[in-house]
SETIGU-217006 format. One line per 2 residues: number of its first residue (from 1); their letters; for each residue y, z negated, x negated of N, C-alpha, C, O, CB. Coordinates in Angstrom, 2 decimals. Glycine has a CB too. Layout:
NUM = a = Y:Z:X:Y:Z:X:Y:Z:X:Y:Z:X:Y:Z:X | ...;
//
This chain:
1 = mr = 33.64:5.84:9.80:33.43:4.63:10.59:32.86:3.56:9.68:31.85:3.80:9.00:32.49:4.90:11.80 | 33.47:2.42:9.64:33.01:1.32:8.81:32.44:0.21:9.69:33.06:-0.21:10.68:34.15:0.77:7.91;
3 = lp = 31.27:-0.26:9.32:30.68:-1.39:10.03:31.24:-2.69:9.46:31.44:-2.80:8.25:29.12:-1.37:9.93 | 31.48:-3.66:10.30:31.88:-4.96:9.77:30.77:-5.50:8.85:29.59:-5.27:9.10:32.17:-5.97:10.92;
5 = hr = 31.16:-6.19:7.80:30.22:-6.68:6.79:29.04:-7.45:7.40:27.92:-7.33:6.90:30.95:-7.56:5.80 | 29.27:-8.23:8.43:28.20:-9.05:9.01:27.18:-8.22:9.78:26.11:-8.74:10.12:28.80:-10.10:9.92;
7 = lv = 27.46:-6.95:10.07:26.51:-6.10:10.78:25.68:-5.23:9.86:24.68:-4.66:10.29:27.25:-5.22:11.75 | 26.06:-5.13:8.61:25.35:-4.24:7.69:23.89:-4.67:7.52:22.99:-3.84:7.62:26.04:-4.21:6.33;
9 = tp = 23.64:-5.93:7.26:22.28:-6.40:7.03:21.39:-6.21:8.26:20.29:-5.68:8.10:22.29:-7.87:6.63 | 21.78:-6.61:9.47:20.91:-6.38:10.63:20.64:-4.89:10.89:19.53:-4.52:11.26:21.53:-7.01:11.86;
11 = vl = 21.65:-4.05:10.70:21.45:-2.62:10.92:20.49:-2.07:9.88:19.61:-1.28:10.22:22.80:-1.86:10.87 | 20.64:-2.46:8.63:19.75:-2.01:7.57:18.32:-2.49:7.82:17.38:-1.71:7.65:20.24:-2.50:6.21;
13 = la = 18.14:-3.73:8.21:16.79:-4.25:8.50:16.14:-3.51:9.67:14.95:-3.22:9.64:16.86:-5.75:8.81 | 16.92:-3.21:10.70:16.38:-2.47:11.84:15.94:-1.08:11.43:14.90:-0.59:11.88:17.43:-2.39:12.96;
15 = al = 16.74:-0.42:10.58:16.38:0.92:10.11:15.11:0.88:9.28:14.25:1.75:9.42:17.53:1.53:9.30 | 14.98:-0.11:8.40:13.76:-0.23:7.59:12.54:-0.51:8.45:11.46:0.03:8.19:13.94:-1.34:6.54;
17 = aa = 12.69:-1.36:9.45:11.55:-1.66:10.35:11.13:-0.41:11.11:9.93:-0.16:11.26:11.92:-2.78:11.34 | 12.08:0.37:11.59:11.76:1.59:12.32:11.07:2.60:11.41:10.10:3.25:11.83:13.03:2.21:12.92;
19 = as = 11.54:2.73:10.19:10.92:3.66:9.24:9.50:3.22:8.91:8.60:4.06:8.82:11.76:3.77:7.96 | 9.30:1.94:8.72:7.98:1.42:8.41:7.00:1.66:9.56:5.86:2.06:9.33:8.06:-0.08:8.10;
21 = ag = 7.45:1.43:10.77:6.59:1.66:11.94:6.23:3.14:12.06:5.10:3.48:12.40:7.28:1.17:13.24 | 7.18:4.01:11.80:6.91:5.44:11.88:5.92:5.91:10.84:5.06:6.73:11.13:8.19:6.22:11.73;
23 = is = 6.03:5.39:9.64:5.11:5.77:8.56:3.72:5.27:8.86:2.75:6.02:8.70:5.60:5.23:7.21 | 3.57:4.02:9.28:2.24:3.48:9.54:1.60:4.14:10.75:0.37:4.26:10.81:2.31:1.98:9.75;
25 = ac = 2.39:4.57:11.72:1.83:5.26:12.89:1.22:6.59:12.49:0.20:6.99:13.04:2.90:5.48:13.95 | 1.82:7.27:11.54:1.30:8.55:11.07:0.02:8.37:10.28:-0.85:9.24:10.30:2.34:9.26:10.22;
27 = ag = -0.10:7.26:9.58:-1.25:7.03:8.73:-2.48:6.62:9.52:-3.60:6.72:9.01:-0.92:5.98:7.70 | -2.32:6.16:10.73:-3.45:5.70:11.53:-3.73:4.23:11.27:-3.15:3.63:10.36:-4.69:6.53:11.25;
29 = hr = -4.61:3.65:12.06:-4.94:2.25:11.85:-6.31:2.13:11.22:-7.13:3.05:11.30:-4.89:1.47:13.18 | -6.55:1.01:10.59:-7.82:0.80:9.91:-8.81:0.14:10.85:-8.47:-0.78:11.59:-7.63:-0.06:8.63;
31 = vy = -10.03:0.64:10.81:-11.11:0.09:11.63:-12.20:-0.39:10.68:-12.66:0.37:9.82:-11.66:1.16:12.66 | -12.62:-1.63:10.83:-13.66:-2.19:9.97:-15.03:-1.76:10.44:-15.36:-1.83:11.62:-13.56:-3.72:9.94;
33 = dp = -15.84:-1.30:9.49:-17.21:-0.90:9.75:-18.12:-2.04:9.30:-18.39:-2.18:8.11:-17.57:0.45:9.01 | -18.60:-2.87:10.24:-19.39:-4.04:9.85:-20.76:-3.69:9.30:-21.38:-4.51:8.63:-19.54:-4.96:11.02;
35 = yy = -21.24:-2.49:9.56:-22.58:-2.10:9.12:-22.60:-1.69:7.66:-23.60:-1.88:6.96:-23.10:-0.96:9.99 | -21.49:-1.12:7.19:-21.39:-0.68:5.80:-20.38:-1.51:5.01:-20.24:-1.32:3.80:-21.02:0.78:5.75;
37 = gd = -19.68:-2.42:5.68:-18.75:-3.31:5.01:-17.52:-2.62:4.44:-16.99:-3.06:3.42:-19.46:-4.02:3.93 | -17.06:-1.55:5.09:-15.87:-0.86:4.61:-14.94:-0.57:5.78:-15.24:-0.88:6.93:-16.24:0.45:3.88;
39 = yh = -13.81:0.02:5.46:-12.81:0.36:6.47:-12.69:1.87:6.60:-12.87:2.60:5.63:-11.45:-0.26:6.12 | -12.40:2.32:7.82:-12.11:3.73:8.08:-10.68:3.80:8.61:-10.31:3.04:9.51:-13.14:4.36:9.11;
41 = rw = -9.90:4.69:8.05:-8.54:4.89:8.56:-8.65:5.80:9.76:-8.99:6.98:9.63:-7.58:5.50:7.45 | -8.37:5.26:10.95:-8.52:6.02:12.18:-7.27:6.86:12.38:-6.27:6.40:12.93:-8.77:5.09:13.41;
43 = nh = -7.34:8.10:11.94:-6.23:9.04:12.04:-6.76:10.33:12.66:-7.85:10.35:13.23:-5.58:9.30:10.64 | -5.99:11.39:12.55:-6.37:12.67:13.15:-7.72:13.16:12.60:-8.54:13.68:13.35:-5.28:13.73:12.89;
45 = se = -7.93:13.01:11.30:-9.18:13.48:10.69:-10.39:12.69:11.20:-11.41:13.27:11.55:-9.10:13.37:9.16 | -10.26:11.37:11.23:-11.38:10.54:11.70:-11.65:10.80:13.17:-12.81:10.83:13.60:-11.09:9.03:11.47;
47 = dg = -10.60:10.99:13.95:-10.78:11.29:15.37:-11.52:12.61:15.54:-12.36:12.74:16.43:-9.43:11.33:16.09 | -11.19:13.59:14.70:-11.90:14.87:14.76:-13.38:14.72:14.45:-14.22:15.33:15.11:-11.28:15.85:13.80;
49 = ly = -13.70:13.91:13.44:-15.10:13.67:13.10:-15.81:12.93:14.23:-16.96:13.22:14.56:-15.21:12.88:11.79 | -15.11:11.97:14.81:-15.69:11.23:15.93:-16.01:12.17:17.09:-17.08:12.07:17.70:-14.74:10.10:16.39;
51 = rq = -15.10:13.06:17.40:-15.34:14.01:18.49:-16.46:14.99:18.14:-17.21:15.43:19.02:-14.04:14.79:18.81 | -16.57:15.33:16.86:-17.68:16.18:16.42:-19.00:15.46:16.65:-19.96:16.06:17.13:-17.53:16.56:14.93;
53 = we = -19.06:14.18:16.29:-20.26:13.38:16.52:-20.61:13.32:18.00:-21.77:13.46:18.38:-20.07:11.96:15.97 | -19.58:13.13:18.85:-19.83:13.10:20.29:-20.46:14.41:20.75:-21.39:14.41:21.55:-18.52:12.84:21.06;
55 = ge = -19.94:15.53:20.24:-20.47:16.83:20.64:-21.89:17.04:20.15:-22.76:17.49:20.90:-19.59:17.93:20.12 | -22.13:16.73:18.88:-23.46:16.93:18.30:-24.51:16.04:18.95:-25.68:16.42:19.03:-23.43:16.66:16.81;
57 = tr = -24.11:14.88:19.41:-25.06:13.96:20.03:-25.01:14.03:21.55:-25.63:13.22:22.24:-24.79:12.54:19.58 | -24.27:15.01:22.06:-24.17:15.27:23.50:-23.72:14.04:24.30:-24.28:13.71:25.34:-25.52:15.75:24.03;
59 = rd = -22.69:13.39:23.78:-22.11:12.23:24.48:-20.78:12.65:25.10:-20.07:13.49:24.55:-21.92:11.02:23.51 | -20.47:12.05:26.23:-19.15:12.24:26.83:-18.13:11.53:25.95:-18.46:10.59:25.24:-19.11:11.70:28.29;
61 = hv = -16.87:12.00:26.02:-15.83:11.35:25.21:-15.48:9.99:25.81:-15.17:9.86:26.99:-14.57:12.24:25.13 | -15.54:8.99:24.95:-15.15:7.62:25.28:-14.40:7.11:24.05:-14.82:7.35:22.93:-16.40:6.70:25.66;
63 = df = -13.30:6.39:24.26:-12.61:5.79:23.12:-13.60:4.96:22.32:-14.43:4.25:22.89:-11.41:4.91:23.58 | -13.52:5.06:21.00:-14.48:4.40:20.13:-14.59:2.90:20.41:-15.70:2.36:20.44:-14.10:4.63:18.69;
65 = gr = -13.48:2.24:20.61:-13.49:0.80:20.86:-14.18:0.40:22.14:-14.54:-0.77:22.30:-12.10:0.29:20.89 | -14.37:1.34:23.05:-15.05:1.05:24.32:-16.54:1.36:24.29:-17.26:1.08:25.24:-14.39:1.83:25.45;
67 = rp = -16.99:1.94:23.19:-18.42:2.25:23.08:-19.22:0.98:22.85:-18.74:0.04:22.22:-18.67:3.25:21.94 | -20.45:0.94:23.37:-21.33:-0.20:23.07:-21.59:-0.30:21.57:-21.52:0.71:20.86:-22.68:-0.06:23.85;
69 = ae = -21.88:-1.48:21.09:-22.08:-1.72:19.66:-23.15:-0.82:19.06:-23.00:-0.35:17.93:-22.45:-3.18:19.43 | -24.22:-0.56:19.79:-25.29:0.28:19.23:-24.84:1.73:19.05:-25.30:2.41:18.13:-26.54:0.23:20.13;
71 = eq = -23.95:2.21:19.91:-23.43:3.57:19.75:-22.39:3.62:18.63:-22.30:4.63:17.92:-22.80:4.05:21.07 | -21.61:2.56:18.46:-20.70:2.50:17.32:-21.50:2.52:16.02:-21.12:3.19:15.05:-19.81:1.23:17.38;
73 = ha = -22.60:1.79:16.00:-23.47:1.78:14.83:-24.02:3.19:14.57:-24.06:3.63:13.42:-24.64:0.78:15.02 | -24.43:3.88:15.61:-24.93:5.25:15.45:-23.86:6.16:14.86:-24.15:7.00:14.02:-25.41:5.81:16.81;
75 = yy = -22.61:5.98:15.32:-21.52:6.79:14.77:-21.33:6.48:13.29:-21.20:7.40:12.48:-20.20:6.55:15.55 | -21.30:5.21:12.92:-21.11:4.85:11.52:-22.24:5.39:10.65:-21.99:5.85:9.54:-21.02:3.33:11.37;
77 = dw = -23.48:5.34:11.13:-24.58:5.93:10.40:-24.34:7.42:10.16:-24.47:7.91:9.04:-25.90:5.72:11.15 | -23.98:8.12:11.22:-23.71:9.55:11.13:-22.54:9.82:10.19:-22.58:10.73:9.36:-23.42:10.13:12.52;
79 = rh = -21.50:9.00:10.33:-20.28:9.20:9.53:-20.54:9.05:8.05:-19.99:9.81:7.25:-19.20:8.21:9.96 | -21.37:8.10:7.66:-21.63:7.88:6.23:-22.56:8.94:5.66:-22.69:9.04:4.44:-22.25:6.49:6.01;
81 = kh = -23.19:9.71:6.50:-24.04:10.81:6.02:-23.28:12.12:5.93:-23.80:13.11:5.42:-25.26:10.97:6.93 | -22.05:12.15:6.43:-21.25:13.39:6.43:-20.04:13.26:5.56:-19.26:14.21:5.44:-20.81:13.77:7.83;
//
């Protein structure tokens, strides 16, 4: 099956965009830590550490972005010590 020449570029661009989105989704997104001035890649590993912190500090699970600023700060303190 041959694609008409004018369709090759749009099809190739769509495939590259899909591949890029898939790769970045696997890598996780970056979250800025304003207390230490660095970034954390929020992926499976970071989520596991976050859940460990919740357990050790006897907190119910709440998405990190919904936590109050003082609790996010507590997590970052804990995270930089581990």
